[in-house]
N, C-alpha and C positions, 0 to 999 in steps of 0.2 A: 528524425530520431525514431528508434524502435523500442517498444515495451514488450518484454517477454515474461509471462507468468511461469515461474518455476514451480510454484505451489505454496500453499498456506499464505503468508504475507510477504513472500520472497519474490521480488521482481528483478529482472536484469534490464536496465535502461542503457541503451547504447546511442551515443551521439553520432552525428554524421561524420565526425572526425575520428571516431573509434574510441572515445572515452567511455569506459564501462562503469556503471554504478549498480551495486546490488543492495537491495533493501532487506533488512530483518532476516538474515539467513537462519534457517531452521536446522534442528538436529533430527535426522531420520529416526523414527521410533518414539520420539518424545510425545507424550500425551496422545498416543494412538495415531500419530502422523506417519503414514507408510509411504510417503513420497520417496523417490530415489535420492541417493546421496548427491549433494551439490559438489560438482567438480569444476565449476566455472572459475575463471580468473576475473579480477576487477581492479580498477584503479582506486575506487572509493566504495566504502561500505557504510550504510546508515543503520543505526541500531536505535530503535525507539525505546527499548527498556531491556533489562538484563535477564529476562527469563530464557530458559534453554531453547525454546522454540522460536526465538527471535534474535539470538545473539551469538550464533555459531560462527564467529568471525574466523576461527581457525580453519574452517573448511574452505575458505576462499583463497585461491592461489593468486600470485602476483604481488604479494606484499602491499595490499591496499592501505590507503589512509582511512581511518575510522572517524565517522562523524556521529557522536553520541551525547551531545550536550545541547542545552538550550542557548544557542548563540548563533551569530551570523558569521559564516566562514566562506572563503573562496578557495577552491581546489581545482587545478587544471582549467581555470577559466569558468567554472561553474559555481554559482553562489547558492549556498544552502542556508536556510533560515529555520531554526528550531523553535517550536511553540510549546510551552508547558501545558500539559493536560494530565488527566488521571486514567488509570487502568480500570477504574470502577466508578460507581456513582456515589461514593462515600469519601470524596476528597483524597483518595489514595489509601484509605484506611484498610481496605480489603486486599488490594493487589498492587498498591504502590503507584508510582508515577508513570507517565507515558509522554513521549515527545512526538509531535507531528512535525514532519519535515517537508518543506516546500523548496523546490529547486527548479531552475530554468535550464532547459537543454534545447539548443537550437531555436530559441525564441518561444518554446512551449513550456508552460509552467506545470510541473507535476507536483501533486500534494499526496503524500503517503500518511495515512492517519494512524499507522501503527495499531496498537491494541486499545484504541479509544473506548472508554467505558461509560461515557455520559454525553448528554446533548451539548452542543457548542453554543456559545453566546456571541453577541455582537463583538466583544473584545477579541476573541479568538479569530472570528471571521475577518476583522480588520487587520489583524496580524498576518493572516494568510494572504489577504489581498486577492488579486485576480488569479483564479485557478482554471487551468485548461483541462487537465486530466486528474481525476480524483480516484485514488486507490482506497477503497472503503471496506472495512470489515462489516459483515452483514449477518453472521451466524448466531449472535447473541451468546448468552451464558457467560463467557469470558470477556466479551466486548459488547458494543451496541448491537442490537438486533435490527430486524427489518424496518420497524416503524421509526426508530430514532435515526437509523442510517438514511432513511428517506428524508427526514427533516434536515439532516446535515447536508444532504445533497441540494436541497432547496435553498438552504442558507448560503452555501458556498458557490452555487450556480456554475458548476463546471460545464464545459462543452462535451466532455466524455467522462463516463463513470465506469470503472472496472471493479466489480465486486471481488472480495478476497476473504480469507479466514472463514470458510464455511465447509460443511460436510459434503463430500463427494465420493466418487468411486475409489479414489486413492486413499481416503481416510474415513471409511464407513463407521469406525468406532470412535471417531472424534465427537465429543459430547456437545455438539452445537447443531443448529439447524442448517438445512441446505439453502440454496440460493433462490428457490422458487417463490418463497413468501416475499422476498425483497422485490422480485420482478413483477409480482402480481399487480395488475392495473397500470403498469408503466407503458408509455409509448416509446418507440425508438429503440426497442430491445433487439440485439443481434447476438445469437449464439454462434460463435465462430468455431469451425472445425480446425482450429489452430491455436497455438499457445502464444503467438506473437502478432502484434499489429504495428503498422508504421504510421507516423503522424508528421505533418509538416505545418509550419506556421503559415497562416493564410488559407489553409485547406481543411480546417477543423469544421465540424458540423455547426450549423447556425443554431439549431435547437439541440438540447442535450440528448446524447445517444448513450445507451448502456451496452457495453460490450462484455459478453461472458466468454472468457478464454478457457481453453483446456490446459490443465497443468502440464508443463513440459516434462516434469519428472514424476 
């Protein structure tokens, strides 16, 4: 399976059989996001919450099925599990609810944290179960920042961490931090000159690796 970072919290996950999943599609220009327009097609779209920079389902071609609820569903042989969380540290009082989605593709479990805004506890970790690839927001302000993101990574213990939702050259006006604070002091960090990485069951790293991808758009 392949994981491609389009930008912001939007990833394209493609199974070996060609099933395509897009997470939290953004709107170009929203909140200072200057990533290119999404023109991908997909079979399935996950939406962690209904803010404009995460719920642009209309941009996705191919008439995809939308997964946007705290429930367990199976689509095209892929099981999705939604975990109820919040977009802030005030029980949703500031920015509402957020859904973490975990799904297994070709034997590899992907966990997309959406716009998680608070530390996770043992309950959420138990619901997530085994996580192979963790897609984690690290920019702070609207989501968890570097310190809490690091704690979440330790709790969920994935094999691979891919940071998202941070300031970079494509969104210099986005009012969050860059990725460097999250990377500081971590071992196994690789900055790829690519937007996509391929993963196979049985070939994942033994110790956690942090992959910094380039936005594709």
